[in-house]
N, C-alpha and C positions, 0 to 999 in steps of 0.2 A: 975186079969188077965191083965188088962190095965196097972196097976202099974208095973207088972213084965216085960211087953214089953218095957215100958219107961225106966226102970232100965237097961234092957239088951242093949238098944240103947245107954244109957249113958255110960255104961261100955265099949261098943265097941268103942265109940268115944274116951274115955280116953286111950284105948289100942292102938289107932292109932296115938296118939300124939307123942310118943317117936320115932316110925319109921319115921313119917313125918319130925321131927326135924333132924333126921339122914340124910334122903334123901335131905332135904333142904341144909344141910351142904355140901353134896357131889356135889350138883348143883353149889354151890358157888365155891368149889374147881375146878370143871370143867371150870367155867368161868374165874377163876383166872389164871389157867395154860394156857388157850387158849389166853386170851388177854394180857398176859405177853409178847407175841411175838411182840406187837407193840413197846415195849421199847427195847426188845432184838435185834431186827433187826437193828435199827440205831446204837445201842451201839457196836455190833459186826462189823458193817460196818466201824465204826470209829477205833476200836481196830485192826482189821485185814486188814484194808485199802481195802475194797471190792468194786467192781464195783456195779452199781445198779442191774445188772443181778445176780451177785453172791449173793448179799444181799437178793434178792427175793427167792433164793433157801432155805433160812432159813424158810420162810413160806411154800414153796412148800413141803419141806421134812416133815413138820408137818401135813399138810392137805392131802397130797397124801396117808398118812397112812390109812385114812378113806376108800379110794377106794379099797384097797386090804385086809384090816383087818375087814371090816364090816361083811361080810358073815362068815369068820372063827370065829369071836367073837360070832355070833349067835350059831355056832356049839359047841363052848367051853361051853357056857351057858347051852345048851341042855344037855351036858355031866355032868357038875359039879353043875348046879343050879345057880339061880340068885345071891344069897348071896355070894357064893364062887366066882362067876364071878366078883362081885364088889371087893372082896379082891384081886383077881388076877390082876384086872385092876390097882388097887392102888399099888400093888407090882411092876408091870411093870413100872409105873410112878416113883416109888422110885428108881428103877435101872436107869431109864433115867436121873433123877436128879443127881445121883452119877456120870454118864458119863460126866457131865459138868465139873467135877473136873479135870480129866486128860486132857480134851479138853482145859480148861483154862490154865493149867500148860504148855502144849505143844504148845498152840496157833495154833492147827491144825484144819483148817476149815472143812475137811471131818469128823472129830470126833464130831464137833458141829452138823453137819448135821445128823450123826448117832444118837446122843442124841435126836435131834428133832424128828426123825423118830420113835424112840422107845417111846418117850413121846406121840406122836400122836396115836400110836398103843394102848398104855395103856389107853389113854383117850377114844378111840373108844370102847374098851372092857368095861370100866366103864360106859360109856353113854348107851351102849346097855343093860347093866344089870340094871341100875337105872331107866331108862325111864318108864318101865311098872309099877313100884311101885307107881308112881304119880297117875296113873289112877286106879290101883286096890286097893290101900290102902285108904279106906274112901268111902263115898257114891258116886255112879255113877253120881248123879245129880249135885254134886259140883266138878266134875273132871276138868271142864274148869277153875274154879277159882284157883284150885291147880296148874294147868299148867301155868297159868298167873303169880302166885306168884313165881314159880320156874324160869320162864323166867326173871322176874325182878331181882331175886337173881343172876342169871347167868350174866346178863348184868351189874348189880351193881358191881359184882366182877371185871368187866372190868374197872370200874372207880377206884377201890381201887388198883388193881395190879400195874399199872404204878407208882402210888404214892409211894407204898412200895418199888418197884424196885429202884426208884430214891433215896429214903431215905437211903436204905441199901447199895446200890452199887455206886451211883454217888455223894453222898453228900460230899465226901472227895476230889472231883476234881473240880477245877474252871479254867476258861480261857482255856478250851481244845477244844472249838468249833471254827472252822475257822482258826486253826493254824496247822502247821505240828508237830505232836507229836514226842518226843524223844523216843528212845527205852526204857528208864527207865519209862517214862509215860505209854507207851503201856504195859509194864510188870505189872506195878502197877494196871492199869485198868483191865487187864485180871485176875490178882490174886484176885481182889475185888469180883469176881463172886464166888469164892470157898466157903467161909463161908456161904453166903445166900443159895446157892444150897445144901450145906451139911445140913443146917437147914431145908430146904424144904424136902429133902430126909428123914430125921429123922421124921418130922411131918407126912408126907404121910405114912411112914412105920408104925408108931404107929397107925395111922388111919386104915390101912389095918388089923392090928392085932385086933384093936377094933371092926371092922366090923364083924370079925369072931365070936366075943363074944357077939355082939349086939343083942338085942331082936327084930330081924327082922323076920317076918314070911316068910317062903319059898313059893314062888309062884309056881303054877303048870306049868310044862313045856308044851309048845305047841307041838302037834304031827306033825311029818314030813308029808309033803304033797307030794304024789307021782307024781302028775301031774304038778310039778313046772314049767317045761319048757313050757308046753302047756298053763298054766295060764299066764306066762310071755308074751307070744305072744298075747294072748287074751286081756291082760291088755293094752298092747301098741297099740291095735287096737282102743282104745278110745282116740281121739285127745285131749280132755281136760286133760287127764293124761299125755300123751306123751309130749305135749307142756308145761304142768305144770312142768315136770322134767327139761326141758330146761330152763324154767323161773326161777326155784329155783337154778339151777346151776349158771345162770348169776347173780341172786340176791346175792348169797353167794360170788361170785366173787367181786361184787361192795361193799358188806359189809366189806370184808376183806381189800380191797383196801382203803376204807375210814378209817377203824379202825387201820390198821397195817402199812400203808405206810406214814401216816401223820407225824410220827416221823422222818422218813428218809428225807422227804421234808423239815421239820422244821430244821433239821441238815444242809441241803444244803443252807437254807436261813440264817443260822447263829444264830438261836434261841437257847439260852443257855438251856432253859427248854424243849428241844426236847423230852426227855424221858417220859414226862407226857402228851404229846399231845393226846395219845390214850384215856386218861381219859375224854377229852373234847368231843370226838366223842361218847363215851359210855354214858356219862351223857345225851347227846342229845337223845340217843337211849332209855335210861330208861324213859325220859320224854315222848317220842313218844309212848312207850309201854303203859305207864299209860294212855295217851290220847286215845290210841286205845281201851283199856279196857273200858274207860268211854263212848266213842262215838259209838262203834260198838257192836251190830247192832241197838242200841237204836235210834241213830240219823242219821246214815249213814250205808249203806250196805257194806259188805266186798268187793264186786266188785268195787263200787264207791271209797271206801277208797284206793284200789289198784291203780285205775286210778290217783287219787290225788297224791299218793306217787310217781308214775312213772313220772308224769309231774313235780313234785317238784324236783325229782332227776335230771331230764334233765336240768331244770333251774339252779340248783346249779352247775351241771357239766360244763355248759357253763360259769358260773361265775368264776369257778376255772381256766378253760383253758384260758379265756380272761382277767382275773383280773390282777390288778396291785400289784405286790409283795411288792411295797414300800408304799402302801396305808394302813392306820390304822383307816379308818373311822368307820368301824364296831366295832372295839375294843374300840374306843373312845366313841361311842354311847352306848356300853354295859359295860362300865367300872365298873358299880355298881355290875354286875354279875361276870365279869372276875377278879374282885379284882384289877383293874388297870393294868393287864398284857397287854403289848404292843405286840400284835400279828398281823401279816399281814392279810389283808382281805381274801386272798386266803386260808390261814390255817383255818380261822374260817368257811369259806364256806364248806371246807372238813368236819369239825366237824359237821356242820349242816346236812350233808348227813346222819348222824346217825338218825336224826329225820325223814328224808325221808324213810330210810330203816326199821324203827322200826316195822311196821305192815305188811311188805311184806310177810314174812314167814307165819305168822298165817292167812293171807288172801289167799295165793296161795294154801296152804295145803288142806283146805276143798273144795275149788273150783275144784281142780284137782281130788279129790276123790269122787266128786258128781256123783251118779249113778253107782258106781263101784260094789256095792253089795258084792257078795262072793269074789270078787277080791280085796277088800279093803286092806287086809294085804300085798298082793303082790305089790299093788300100793304104799302103805306107804313105803315099803322097797326101791322101786325105787326112791321115792321122797327124802328119807334120803341120798341116794347116791349122790344127788345134792350138798351135803356139799363139795364134791371134787372140786367144783368151787373155793373154797378158795385157792386151790393149784395153779390154773391157772390164776386167776385174777391178783395178784401181778406180776406173771411171764410175762404176756402180757404187763402190765404197764411198767415193766423194759425194755422190748424189744422196746416198743414205745418211751421210754425215751432216748434210746441210751446209749453209754458207758461213756459219759463225766462226769456225776454226777453233772452237773451244775443245779442250781435251775430252770432256764428257760426251760431246757430240761425235767426235772422231771415234771414240770408243764404241758408241752405239752403231756406227757405220759398219763395224765388223760383223754385224748380223747377216750381211750378204754372204758370208762364208758357209752358213748353216745349210742352205739348199744345195750348195755345191758339194759338200761332203755327204749329204744325204743321197744325192744322185750317184756319187762314186760308190757309196755303200750298196745302193740298189744294183749297180752294175756288177759289183763283186759277188753279190749274193745270187742274182738272177740273170741280169742282162748279158753277161759274158757267156752264158750257157744257152742263150736263145739262138736257135738255128733257123727259125721261121717266124714271120709276123703273125701267123695264124694261132 
């Protein structure tokens, strides 16, 4: 009897291996597509000669899709199931990648924005479908470990994506930074997007077909809850949740500012390797993520870790705003890590924000859902909507930067991060402990 139970557990563990590998691959794809924006934004800014505000719309159109497609995605999955939902999400992303081809050919900015919007919608559908698999495939007691591994894969893809973008698209162009491009150079740079995005579309399309045939167990659909509106109002009556939603919104705003505007700032500073700058931020984020897994809660509580992250974010933000763009002191002291890359201190401080941001999401989420009981699923849905902060963070940064596109003005735009980190600090100190508005 004991042997049969052990054998059954072993077989179940083996049966979960393939689905988990598939899910891990999808998390990598999600991260790859998301953090590709850090290279795409300054590249299109250069090719289409965009203002900082126009360039921020590249990120806005991607992240705003989360706001209006999150709930429809849940409805689609309820109708077709999780597995088909994944395939549909990938198919939508395939279509979005193909839209980049006519956009590059015509060099029409609105068409690039449409492609980004469709990509964001497909990514939202895929993420909505794939997230539950991480928790439900495998033992419940090891769910946290699986979530951490998926998080590292997602952020790790952010390190790889800009490097791949640079190798496939920018490697053939030199001396294009800080000079006025000829129409011939602009055409060549725009056309260089076509083959890589066609390859991306084919790869994701094949993956969508593969998911349909993959040995993924179908998860049971959740039943509709009739009292959704009443539950929403009841959930928002909990200050730790309501303030947590705001904190997550502001966190995603600064996360995307640090990850996706660093390339545009580097371009303004005349850094030739501007398209790989997102990799530096994401590498710091992966390191911070691993650090968080190691230290929380063994050596430091989630709440204290959140306080440290907020204070660190404030210190780094002040360093970016007040720093000297002509100083390379940090790069010189870290030359053994940076491989001798000569990067201004302000750029490196932005990359270090990845370290400050790494554990904010995993810290706020449980603090906001503490004591929610039967309202946990509604609270979780509200918190996920905080991802829309990624649409508005770069937008506010571009508005604060002005229209000149000069490095010193872009540097001043990072002042928008200060109120974000201040609110996160307030939430860590007081907001997460509030159980009543009175």
